[in-house]
C-alpha positions in Angstrom: 89.7 85.7 36.9 93.0 87.3 36.2 93.8 91.0 35.6 94.4 92.0 32.0 97.2 94.3 31.4 97.2 96.6 28.4 100.7 97.0 26.9 101.9 99.4 24.3 105.3 99.7 22.7 106.8 103.0 23.6 110.0 102.6 21.5 110.9 106.0 20.0 108.3 107.9 22.0 109.0 110.6 24.7 111.8 109.5 27.0 112.1 106.1 25.3 114.8 106.2 22.6 115.0 103.2 20.3 118.8 103.2 20.6 120.9 103.7 23.7 124.5 102.4 24.1 127.8 102.9 25.7 131.2 101.9 24.2 134.2 101.7 26.6 137.9 101.2 26.0 140.9 100.9 28.2 144.6 101.0 27.3 147.5 100.5 29.7 151.2 100.7 29.1 153.5 100.6 32.1 152.4 103.2 34.7 150.1 105.1 32.3 146.5 104.2 31.4 143.8 105.8 29.2 140.1 104.9 29.8 137.3 106.1 27.6 133.5 105.9 27.4 131.3 107.0 24.5 127.7 107.4 25.5 124.9 107.6 23.0 121.1 108.3 23.4 119.1 108.0 20.2 116.4 110.4 19.0 112.8 110.1 20.1 109.6 112.0 19.7 109.0 115.0 22.0 106.1 115.1 24.3 102.7 114.7 22.5 100.0 117.3 22.6 96.3 117.0 22.4 94.8 119.8 20.3 92.1 121.8 22.1 89.1 121.9 21.8 88.0 118.3 21.0 86.3 116.8 19.2 88.0 115.1 17.7 90.9 114.8 20.1 93.9 114.0 17.9 97.2 113.2 19.4 100.1 114.2 17.2 103.9 114.1 17.7 105.1 117.6 18.4 108.7 117.2 17.1 111.7 115.0 17.4 114.4 115.3 20.1 117.8 114.8 18.4 120.3 112.1 19.3 122.9 113.0 22.0 126.5 111.7 22.3 129.2 112.4 24.8 132.8 111.3 25.3 134.4 110.8 28.7 138.1 110.3 29.1 140.5 109.5 32.0 144.3 109.5 32.0 145.8 107.6 35.0 149.4 107.4 36.4 150.5 104.8 38.9 154.3 105.5 38.9 154.4 106.9 42.4 154.5 104.3 45.3 151.1 103.5 46.6 149.5 106.4 44.6 147.2 106.6 41.7 146.6 110.0 40.0 143.7 110.4 37.6 142.9 113.3 35.3 139.3 113.1 34.0 137.3 115.0 31.5 133.5 114.4 31.1 131.7 115.5 27.9 135.1 116.2 26.2 133.5 117.9 23.2 131.2 120.1 25.4 128.0 118.8 23.8 124.8 120.6 24.8 121.7 118.4 25.4 119.2 118.5 22.5 116.3 120.9 22.9 113.0 119.4 24.0 109.6 121.1 24.8 109.0 118.3 27.3 106.1 117.7 29.5 106.0 121.2 31.0 106.5 119.7 34.4 109.9 118.0 34.9 111.5 119.4 31.7 111.1 123.1 32.2 114.7 123.8 31.2 114.5 122.7 27.6 116.0 119.2 27.8 114.7 115.8 29.0 116.4 115.4 32.3 115.8 111.6 32.6 117.8 111.1 29.3 120.3 113.9 28.9 122.7 115.8 31.2 123.0 119.6 30.9 126.5 119.6 32.3 129.1 120.7 29.7 132.8 119.9 29.6 133.9 119.0 33.2 137.5 118.5 34.3 138.7 116.9 37.5 141.9 115.5 39.0 142.0 112.9 41.8 144.8 111.3 43.7 144.4 108.1 45.7 147.0 106.9 48.2 146.8 103.3 49.5 148.3 102.4 52.9 
């Protein structure tokens, strides 16, 4: 006798967006390069609630968590012997994560941490020297 597994499609429900994708692009000319990444997380239903008191216990979607898109860019220069310099900007348009009520446990800060990053625009510069 085998074990029966119950399966349910969670697409579009809490923490399971139907659409999620990343689009990348690179361009190089001489010593200069531009690299980009567009990240997209689609909308999904916020955490469900069970009205109290039952009966009947009815589970209803609370609300919709909006889609979230960020753009990361990097400019590189390799024109110095054995050196690569990179200027990066993550979340170039300073997008805030969409508000979510969440599960009142791991999402206490108003966003779904497993799907969205609260970090706004972030600049960095890096230099790498090869021997």
